[in-house]
C-alpha positions in Angstrom: 15.6 32.9 -19.7 17.0 30.3 -17.4 15.6 26.7 -17.5 13.1 26.1 -14.8 12.9 22.9 -12.8 10.4 22.3 -10.1 9.8 26.0 -9.7 13.4 26.8 -9.1 15.5 28.2 -11.9 18.9 26.5 -12.7 20.7 29.8 -11.6 18.9 29.6 -8.4 20.0 26.0 -8.0 23.6 26.9 -8.6 23.2 29.6 -6.0 21.9 27.2 -3.5 25.2 25.1 -3.7 27.6 27.9 -4.3 29.8 29.3 -1.6 30.5 33.0 -1.6 33.2 34.8 0.4 33.8 38.5 1.4 37.2 39.8 0.6 38.3 39.4 4.4 37.1 35.8 4.4 38.8 35.1 1.2 42.1 36.6 2.7 41.9 34.4 5.7 42.0 31.2 3.5 45.3 29.4 3.0 46.4 29.0 -0.7 45.5 25.3 -0.7 42.0 26.1 0.6 41.7 28.8 -2.2 42.6 26.2 -4.9 40.2 23.7 -3.5 37.5 26.3 -3.6 38.2 27.1 -7.2 38.4 23.4 -8.2 35.1 22.6 -6.4 33.2 25.7 -7.9 34.3 24.9 -11.4 33.5 21.3 -11.1 30.0 22.0 -9.7 29.4 24.3 -12.8 30.7 21.6 -15.1 28.4 19.0 -13.5 25.4 21.2 -13.9 26.3 21.7 -17.6 26.8 17.8 -18.1 23.4 17.2 -16.4 21.8 19.3 -19.2 21.4 22.6 -17.3 21.9 25.3 -20.1 22.5 28.5 -18.1 24.5 31.7 -18.5 27.8 31.3 -16.9 27.6 32.6 -13.3 29.8 35.7 -12.6 31.8 33.8 -10.0 32.7 31.2 -12.5 33.9 33.8 -15.0 36.0 35.4 -12.3 37.7 32.1 -11.5 38.4 31.4 -15.1 39.9 34.8 -15.6 42.2 34.1 -12.6 40.5 36.8 -10.5 39.4 36.7 -6.9 35.8 35.3 -6.5 34.9 37.3 -3.3 31.9 39.5 -3.3 32.1 43.3 -2.5 31.5 43.9 1.2 28.7 46.3 2.2 
C-alpha cells in the first residue's frame, strides 16, 4: 500500500506533478524537448525517493528507464 500523507497517497502526488502525452503529442515534440521531459520526469521521481517517499515505481518511469516511449494510449 502506498504511503499516505495528508489524505493523498504518494502515487497520487506523483500523478499531480507528472505530465502525460498522447502518442500524437509525443511525436510533435522535438528531440531536445523529449530529452528534457525524460530528464525532468526521472528527476522528479528521484526527488520523491530522496524525500522518503517509498512507492512502487510508476509505469511511466519504468518506460523511460527501458528506453520506451512514455506516451499513453489514445482512446
